C-alpha positions, 0 to 999 in steps of 0.5 A: 500499500501506497503511503502519501507523505505530503499534501499540497494545495493549490488554488491557481496554477502552480506546483504541487511539487518540484521533485518527481513524485506519485499522486495518490488522491485528489480533492478538486473544490469548484465555485459558481463558474467550475472549470477545468484541471490539468496535472502536468509532467513538469516543473511549468506548464509545458509538459505532459498532461497526466490528468485532465478534468472539467469540473461543473460550477458549485461541485466538489469531487474526490479521487482516490486510488489513483497512484499517478507517478510524475517523472519530472514535477506536479504541475497544476493548471488551473486555466480559470479561478475558483478552483481549489486543488488538494493533492495527496503524493509522495 
């Protein structure tokens, strides 16, 4: 069983990690506008999208058992606003 040793909370474009990591779970909360969330394998927005979802307005969703490996770093791309992403990772 994987061990989550770190949690990152991101509310705009930015790094969840600056190092290679495995993402085990995520919680995404979207306010009135909803919007898109992408996790990139990169230290910036130029990497490969590993996870991509459109969140409906006024919603929260939990994604468990992900086991997504990022070889460079975990970068959270939130093109819109009013979204909070919590990432459980190694």
